[in-house]
C-alpha positions as CSV (number, residue, x, y, z in Angstrom):
1,M,39.2,1.3,6.6
2,S,39.0,4.6,4.7
3,L,35.8,5.8,3.2
4,M,34.6,6.9,-0.2
5,S,36.4,5.3,-3.1
6,D,38.0,2.6,-0.9
7,V,34.7,1.2,0.4
8,R,33.0,1.4,-2.9
9,K,35.0,-1.6,-4.2
10,D,33.2,-3.6,-1.5
11,F,29.8,-3.0,-3.1
12,P,29.2,-4.9,-6.4
13,F,26.4,-2.4,-7.2
14,F,28.9,0.2,-8.3
15,Q,30.6,-2.3,-10.6
16,H,27.4,-3.1,-12.3
17,N,26.0,0.4,-12.2
18,P,29.1,2.7,-12.7
19,N,27.1,5.7,-13.9
20,V,24.3,5.6,-11.3
21,V,24.2,8.0,-8.3
22,Y,22.4,6.1,-5.6
23,F,20.8,8.6,-3.1
24,D,18.1,6.5,-1.7
25,S,19.7,4.8,1.2
26,T,17.0,5.8,3.6
27,A,14.7,3.5,1.7
28,T,17.3,0.7,1.6
29,S,21.0,0.6,1.7
30,L,23.3,-1.1,-0.8
31,K,24.9,-4.4,0.2
32,P,28.6,-5.3,0.4
33,Q,29.9,-8.4,-1.2
34,I,30.6,-10.0,2.2
35,V,26.9,-9.9,3.0
36,I,25.9,-11.4,-0.4
37,D,28.5,-14.1,0.1
38,A,27.1,-15.0,3.5
39,I,23.7,-15.5,2.1
40,S,25.0,-17.7,-0.7
41,H,27.2,-19.7,1.8
42,Y,24.2,-20.7,3.9
43,Y,22.3,-22.0,1.0
44,S,25.2,-23.7,-0.7
45,H,27.0,-25.1,2.4
46,L,24.4,-25.5,5.2
47,G,20.9,-25.3,4.0
48,A,19.4,-26.9,7.2
49,N,16.8,-25.5,9.5
50,I,17.8,-24.2,12.9
51,H,17.1,-25.2,16.6
52,R,15.3,-28.4,15.7
53,G,18.0,-30.7,14.3
54,I,20.6,-32.7,16.2
55,Y,22.7,-33.4,13.1
56,D,25.9,-31.4,12.4
57,L,24.6,-29.1,9.6
58,S,21.6,-28.0,11.6
59,E,23.7,-27.3,14.6
60,K,26.2,-25.3,12.5
61,A,23.3,-23.3,11.1
62,T,21.9,-22.7,14.6
63,E,25.3,-21.5,15.8
64,A,25.7,-19.1,12.9
65,F,22.1,-17.8,13.5
66,E,22.6,-17.3,17.3
67,A,26.0,-15.7,16.7
68,T,24.2,-12.9,15.1
69,R,22.0,-12.5,18.1
70,R,25.1,-12.1,20.3
71,I,26.7,-9.6,17.9
72,V,23.4,-7.5,17.8
73,A,23.3,-7.6,21.6
74,T,26.9,-6.3,21.8
75,F,26.1,-3.7,19.2
76,L,23.3,-2.3,21.4
77,N,24.9,-3.0,24.8
78,A,22.1,-5.4,25.6
79,D,21.7,-9.0,26.7
80,E,21.2,-11.6,23.9
81,K,17.9,-12.7,25.6
82,E,16.7,-9.2,24.9
83,I,17.1,-9.5,21.2
84,I,14.1,-10.7,19.1
85,F,14.4,-11.2,15.3
86,T,11.5,-10.0,13.2
87,R,11.0,-9.2,9.5
88,G,11.8,-5.5,10.0
89,T,11.0,-2.4,12.0
90,T,7.4,-2.4,11.0
91,E,6.8,-5.9,12.2
92,S,8.7,-5.2,15.4
93,I,6.4,-2.2,16.2
94,N,3.3,-4.2,15.3
95,L,4.5,-7.1,17.5
96,L,4.6,-4.6,20.4
97,S,1.1,-3.3,19.5
98,Y,-0.4,-6.8,19.7
99,T,1.5,-7.9,22.8
100,L,2.3,-5.0,25.0
101,G,-0.5,-2.8,23.7
102,E,-3.3,-5.4,24.0
103,Q,-2.1,-6.3,27.5
104,I,-1.7,-2.9,29.1
105,I,-3.9,-0.4,27.2
106,N,-7.4,0.1,28.5
107,E,-10.2,2.6,27.9
108,G,-9.1,6.1,28.8
109,D,-5.4,5.3,28.8
110,E,-3.1,7.5,26.7
111,I,-0.7,6.6,23.8
112,V,1.6,9.4,22.7
113,V,3.6,9.7,19.5
114,T,5.3,12.6,17.7
115,M,4.5,14.5,14.5
116,M,7.6,13.2,12.8
117,E,6.9,9.5,13.0
118,H,7.0,7.1,10.1
119,H,3.5,5.7,9.6
120,A,4.7,2.4,11.0
121,N,5.2,4.1,14.4
122,F,2.1,6.3,14.0
123,V,-0.7,4.4,12.5
124,T,0.1,1.2,14.5
125,W,-0.5,3.1,17.8
126,Q,-3.4,5.1,16.4
127,Q,-5.2,2.0,15.5
128,L,-4.4,0.3,18.8
129,A,-5.9,3.4,20.6
130,K,-9.1,2.9,18.5
131,R,-9.3,-0.8,19.3
132,R,-8.8,-0.2,23.0
133,K,-10.8,3.1,23.3
134,A,-7.7,4.9,24.4
135,I,-6.6,8.5,23.9
136,F,-4.1,9.0,21.0
137,S,-2.0,12.2,21.3
138,V,0.6,13.7,19.0
139,V,3.5,15.8,20.2
140,L,4.1,18.8,17.9
141,V,7.4,19.8,16.2
142,D,8.5,23.4,15.9
143,N,9.1,25.2,12.7
144,N,12.6,23.8,12.5
145,G,11.3,20.2,12.6
146,D,12.6,19.6,16.2
147,I,10.4,18.0,18.8
148,D,8.6,20.7,20.9
149,M,9.8,19.8,24.4
150,T,7.3,22.0,26.0
151,D,4.4,20.3,24.2
152,L,6.0,16.9,25.0
153,K,5.9,17.6,28.7
154,K,2.3,18.7,28.4
155,K,1.2,15.6,26.5
156,I,2.8,13.0,28.9
157,S,0.8,12.3,32.0
158,S,0.3,9.6,34.6
159,K,-2.2,8.0,32.3
160,T,0.3,7.7,29.4
161,K,1.1,4.0,29.0
162,I,3.2,4.1,25.8
163,F,5.4,6.8,24.3
164,A,6.7,6.0,20.8
165,C,9.3,8.2,19.1
166,A,11.7,8.1,16.2
167,Y,15.4,8.3,17.0
168,V,16.1,9.9,13.6
169,S,13.4,11.3,11.2
170,N,13.3,9.6,7.8
171,V,12.2,12.9,6.3
172,T,14.4,15.6,7.9
173,G,17.3,13.4,9.1
174,I,17.2,15.1,12.5
175,I,18.8,13.1,15.3
176,N,16.5,13.5,18.2
177,P,18.2,14.0,21.6
178,M,16.9,10.7,22.9
179,Q,18.5,10.7,26.3
180,E,17.1,14.1,27.1
181,I,13.6,13.1,25.7
182,I,13.5,9.8,27.6
183,K,14.6,11.5,30.9
184,A,12.0,14.2,30.5
185,V,9.2,11.6,29.8
186,K,10.3,9.2,32.7
187,T,10.5,12.1,35.1
188,I,6.8,12.7,34.6
189,N,5.8,9.1,34.4
190,P,8.5,6.6,35.6
191,S,6.4,3.5,34.7
192,I,5.8,4.5,31.0
193,N,6.8,2.2,28.2
194,I,9.1,4.0,25.8
195,V,9.3,2.6,22.2
196,I,12.1,3.9,20.0
197,D,12.0,3.6,16.2
198,A,15.7,3.4,15.4
199,A,15.3,2.3,11.7
200,Q,17.1,5.5,10.6
201,A,19.5,5.7,13.5
202,A,21.1,2.3,13.6
203,P,22.8,2.7,10.2
204,H,24.4,6.0,11.1
205,I,25.1,6.3,14.9
206,K,26.1,4.1,17.8
207,I,23.2,3.1,20.0
208,D,23.5,2.2,23.7
209,V,20.2,1.0,25.0
210,R,21.5,1.0,28.6
211,A,22.5,4.6,28.4
212,L,19.2,5.5,26.7
213,D,17.1,3.6,29.2
214,C,14.5,2.9,26.6
215,D,12.1,-0.1,27.1
216,F,11.9,-1.2,23.5
217,L,13.9,-0.3,20.3
218,A,13.4,-1.5,16.8
219,F,15.4,-1.3,13.5
220,S,15.9,-3.1,10.2
221,A,18.9,-4.9,8.7
222,H,18.3,-3.7,5.1
223,K,18.9,-0.1,6.0
224,M,22.4,-0.8,7.3
225,C,24.0,-3.0,4.6
226,G,22.1,-6.1,5.7
227,P,19.5,-8.2,3.9
228,T,15.9,-7.4,3.5
229,G,13.4,-9.2,5.6
230,V,15.4,-9.1,8.8
231,G,14.5,-6.8,11.8
232,V,15.5,-6.5,15.4
233,L,13.3,-5.7,18.4
234,Y,15.2,-5.0,21.6
235,G,13.1,-5.3,24.8
236,K,14.3,-4.6,28.3
237,S,14.2,-8.0,30.1
238,T,12.0,-6.7,32.8
239,R,9.4,-5.8,30.2
240,L,9.7,-8.9,28.0
241,K,9.1,-11.4,30.8
242,D,5.4,-10.3,31.2
243,L,4.6,-10.2,27.5
244,Q,2.6,-13.0,25.9
245,P,3.2,-14.0,22.3
246,F,0.8,-13.0,19.5
247,M,2.1,-15.5,16.9
248,Y,1.9,-19.2,17.6
249,G,3.6,-22.2,15.9
250,G,6.8,-24.2,15.9
251,D,9.8,-23.4,18.0
252,M,8.2,-21.0,20.5
253,I,6.4,-23.6,22.6
254,A,7.6,-25.3,25.8
255,Q,4.8,-27.8,26.2
256,V,1.6,-28.6,24.3
257,T,-1.3,-30.7,25.6
258,V,-4.9,-31.1,24.5
259,Q,-6.0,-28.7,27.3
260,D,-3.4,-25.9,27.0
261,S,0.1,-24.8,25.9
262,T,3.0,-23.2,27.6
263,F,5.7,-21.1,25.9
264,Q,9.4,-20.6,25.8
265,E,11.2,-17.7,27.5
266,S,12.2,-14.6,25.6
267,P,13.3,-14.2,22.9
268,Y,12.1,-17.5,21.4
269,R,8.5,-17.1,22.5
270,F,8.3,-14.3,20.0
271,E,9.9,-16.1,17.1
272,A,7.3,-18.6,15.9
273,G,8.1,-20.6,12.8
274,T,11.1,-20.8,10.5
275,P,12.8,-17.4,10.4
276,H,14.9,-15.8,7.6
277,I,17.9,-17.9,8.5
278,S,20.2,-16.8,5.7
279,G,19.3,-13.1,6.2
280,V,20.0,-13.2,10.0
281,I,23.3,-15.0,9.4
282,A,24.3,-12.5,6.8
283,F,23.3,-9.6,9.0
284,K,26.2,-10.2,11.4
285,E,28.6,-9.6,8.5
286,A,26.9,-6.3,7.8
287,L,27.3,-5.3,11.5
288,K,31.0,-6.4,11.6
289,Y,31.6,-4.4,8.3
290,L,30.0,-1.2,9.8
291,E,32.1,-1.6,12.9
292,Q,35.2,-1.9,10.8
293,V,34.3,1.2,8.9
294,S,33.5,2.8,12.3
295,F,30.5,4.9,13.1
296,E,32.6,7.9,14.0
297,A,34.0,7.9,10.4
298,I,30.5,7.4,9.0
299,E,29.1,10.4,11.0
300,Q,32.0,12.6,9.9
301,H,31.7,11.6,6.2
302,E,28.0,12.1,6.1
303,A,28.2,15.5,7.8
304,M,30.7,16.6,5.1
305,L,28.5,15.3,2.3
306,F,25.4,17.0,3.7
307,D,27.2,20.3,4.1
308,L,28.4,20.1,0.5
309,L,24.8,19.3,-0.7
310,N,23.2,22.1,1.4
311,V,25.7,24.7,0.3
312,G,25.5,23.7,-3.3
313,L,21.7,23.8,-3.4
314,K,21.4,27.0,-1.5
315,K,23.9,28.7,-3.8
316,E,21.6,27.9,-6.7
317,F,18.2,28.5,-5.1
318,G,18.6,30.4,-1.9
319,D,15.4,30.6,0.2
320,Q,13.4,29.5,-2.8
321,L,14.4,25.9,-1.8
322,M,13.0,24.4,1.3
323,I,15.0,21.6,2.9
324,L,12.8,20.2,5.6
325,G,14.4,20.6,9.1
326,E,17.4,22.5,7.7
327,H,17.5,24.9,10.7
328,S,17.3,22.2,13.4
329,K,19.5,22.8,16.5
330,N,20.2,19.1,16.6
331,K,22.7,16.9,14.6
332,R,21.4,15.1,11.6
333,V,22.2,12.3,9.2
334,A,22.7,13.0,5.4
335,V,19.1,13.3,4.4
336,A,17.7,16.2,2.4
337,S,13.9,16.3,1.7
338,M,13.4,19.2,-0.7
339,Y,10.5,21.3,-2.0
340,I,10.4,24.2,-4.3
341,Q,7.1,26.0,-5.0
342,G,6.0,25.6,-8.6
343,T,7.6,22.1,-9.0
344,H,6.3,18.7,-8.3
345,P,8.6,16.3,-6.4
346,H,7.6,13.3,-8.5
347,D,8.3,15.2,-11.7
348,L,11.7,16.2,-10.4
349,A,12.5,12.6,-9.4
350,D,11.5,11.4,-12.8
351,I,13.8,13.9,-14.5
352,L,16.6,13.1,-12.1
353,N,16.2,9.4,-13.0
354,S,16.9,10.3,-16.7
355,D,20.3,11.5,-15.3
356,N,20.8,8.2,-13.5
357,M,20.0,9.8,-10.1
358,C,18.2,7.5,-7.7
359,V,16.1,9.6,-5.3
360,R,12.6,9.2,-3.7
361,A,9.6,11.4,-4.1
362,G,6.4,11.5,-2.0
363,H,5.4,11.9,1.6
364,H,7.9,9.1,2.6
365,C,5.3,7.4,4.9
366,A,5.1,10.6,6.9
367,M,2.0,12.4,5.9
368,P,1.4,14.3,9.2
369,L,4.8,15.9,9.0
370,H,4.4,17.0,5.4
371,T,1.0,18.4,6.4
372,F,2.6,20.3,9.2
373,F,5.1,21.8,6.7
374,N,2.2,22.7,4.5
375,I,3.5,20.8,1.4
376,P,2.1,17.8,-0.4
377,A,5.3,15.9,-0.9
378,S,9.1,16.3,-1.1
379,T,12.0,15.0,-3.1
380,R,14.4,13.1,-0.8
381,A,18.1,12.6,-1.4
382,S,19.5,10.3,1.3
383,L,23.2,9.6,1.4
384,Y,25.4,7.0,3.1
385,F,29.1,6.5,3.7
386,Y,29.7,5.0,0.2
387,N,28.6,8.2,-1.5
388,T,31.2,10.8,-2.7
389,E,31.7,14.5,-3.1
390,Q,31.7,14.0,-6.9
391,E,28.2,12.4,-6.7
392,V,27.0,15.4,-4.6
393,S,28.3,17.8,-7.3
394,Q,26.6,15.7,-10.0
395,F,23.3,15.7,-8.1
396,V,23.4,19.5,-7.5
397,S,23.9,20.0,-11.3
398,S,21.1,17.6,-12.2
399,F,18.7,18.9,-9.6
400,T,19.3,22.5,-10.8
401,K,18.7,21.5,-14.4
402,A,15.5,19.7,-13.5
403,V,14.1,22.6,-11.4
404,K,14.8,25.1,-14.2
405,M,12.6,23.1,-16.5
406,F,9.7,24.3,-14.4
407,L,10.7,27.8,-13.3
């Protein structure tokens, strides 16, 4: 499948919004028709709940639901029993906090995160540390926005029980060298639990959890052409077997008596209640679609778009424009969080909206990173494989016009 104009026909958004430039895919991606159709098909043709029915429609719904688990497992190079469905990355990380965290973190233990984390992978562990009277440490980034490997090695110790790290920053778009980071951390502490926030990685690059050797990894469907309200938590089987559930209800129990209850094995013990059935079923269509496009092609197209954007903006503004993480030594996805002294990101985004440009302004749920860069907020343009060179040119023109209203 070719990119740009060819894939755009698969997304009804562009038919209904032909003059809109959508540069907010880091917040949520657009959905292809095949995903929308899968949601509709469940409600119009199946409609039944899963796992609990012995009639045909329930069994068909269950098979369609579990087929997604198998496809996600293949996507990650994992076992299907290691795939837990949640409502999103945020819930996946919180699930770990209230299972793994409450079980293993004691007073004086250490939890380490990095400065670039989304609040979901920062505040969650910060608050766990407060509850358990543990030590919460933050690994610094350098002036380029890259993780400071020297500081990382200083912060990890034999007392560190959990290390949580973003695979890709939602602010800078930097792709962290995860294998190198994980190897460095496990060399210091082989028993540490490594939690990877892959919300911004899964839409753009191939992920192999076996090659990474991470213990847990979380991402969301809606950022990769899937429905909202669906998330994935991968957990290494050796880790999951010792975790107790933190949500109780239907479908996760094995036996209930007046005296006590026992629970199913993973992943079902972590999936209490009726899930987002249609969303999970439709998510497999999104994964199949992305595989058809190919992640290699997605990476190449995004790199080309980011180069065009960077060159165009720098030609207009030079060093006056700060693109966070622009000098990183690592690869990146097509995200540009921008700041120009004398302008306010929210004002720029509002003016861009009048030109039908969809961007995001603020701290992007990453206040510590913006504080590090000594700026209050940024204007973020985030692109995906369905964006085009023409849209980049339009954006550069509109952004330039907006900035010149202030300077």
